[in-house]
N, C-alpha and C positions, 0 to 999 in steps of 0.2 A: 739424513737424520729424521726427517718428517715421515718417511716411509717406514723406518724401523720403529718409531713410536706407534704408528698406526698398526703395524704388524703385531707388536707386543700387546696393544689394547685388544685387537681382534682375537688373539690366542687366549688372553685372559678371559674374555667374554665367553668364548667357546667352552673353556674348561669349567668356568663357574656355572654355566647353564646345564651342565650334565649332572644328573643326580644318580649317584651310585646306589644300587640296590644292596641292602645289608641282608645277607643270607648266612645262616649258621654254617659253620664248618662241617665237613663230612656229610653234607646233604647230597643224596643221589642226584646225578645229572638230570634225570627225567623230572624230579621234583623241582630242581632249579628252573627248568623250562616252564613248569606250571606257575612258578612264582613270577617269572618274567611275563608270562601271559596275563597274570592278575595285575601286574604293575601297569600294563597297557590298557587293561579293561576299565572303561569309563564307568561301568556298573559297580565296581568294587569300591565301596565307601570305607571311611574310617571304621575301624573295628574288624575289618576283614583280616583273617589270620590263617597261617598254615602251621600246624603243630605236629610234633612227633610223639607217638604213643607206643607202648607195648600192649598188645592185645592178642589173646589166644596164642601166646608164644612167638609172635612175630612183630616186627616193627611196621607200624602203619602211619600214614600221614593223613591228617584230618584238615580239610580245607573248609573254612567257614567264610562265606561271602555275605557281607551285610548289605541289606537294602539296595536301593538304586533302581536299576531297570527291571529287576524282578521283584515282585511284591514280597517284602519281608526279608528275602535272602535265600541262600541255598547252602547246602552242606554236601561235601563229597569225601569219601574215604578211599584212599589208595594204598596199595602195598608198595614195597620199596622198588618195584619195577614199573610203577605207575599203572598197574592193573586196577581198574575200578572195582572196589569191593561193595560199596553202598553209596547211594545218593538220595537226596531229597530236595524237592523244590517247593516253594510255597505255591499255593493254589488259591487264586482269588483273594489274596491278602491274608490267608491263614498259613502260618509258618509251622512246619513240622520238622522237628529235629530228628537226627538219626538216633534211634533208640535201641533197636535189636539188630544185631549182625550175626549171621550164622547161628541163630538160636541163643545168643548170649547178649545181655545188656551191655551196650557200649559204655555205660557209666562205670563198668568194671575196668576199663582201660586205664593204664597208668601213664600219666603225662610225663614225658621225658624232657621235652623242651619246646619252646616256641621257636620255630625256624624262621618265620617271617611275619611281620604285621604291618598293616598300613595305618 
C-alpha cells in the first residue's frame, strides 16, 4: 500500500513538472524544432515569438528573440524549409529590425498567425 502511494505521488510529480510547448497546428517540422530550441534557450525572454507571414508569395516564419544574452535581441526570417532568408542581431546595444528583404520592405508581409510565444 505504501509503495503504491509513493508510486502514484512520483508519477503525479513527474507529469506535473513537464511543460508542454503549445505550437500552432500545421507548423512545418523544422519550425517546430526551432521552437523547441527557443524553449530551451535561456536567452529567449518573455516577448520572444515565432509568427507565420505571407511575403513575396510564400509562407515565411519570423522569429523574434527578446533581450537576454544578446544586447536587445535578434530577428530571423526563415522559409517553410527552415532556409534562412534574413537575420539581424543587435550590436553593442543597438537593435536593428529586419526591414528590407530581397528588395522589399518586410512591413509589407501579411501576418497569418502567431505560431509560438514565450
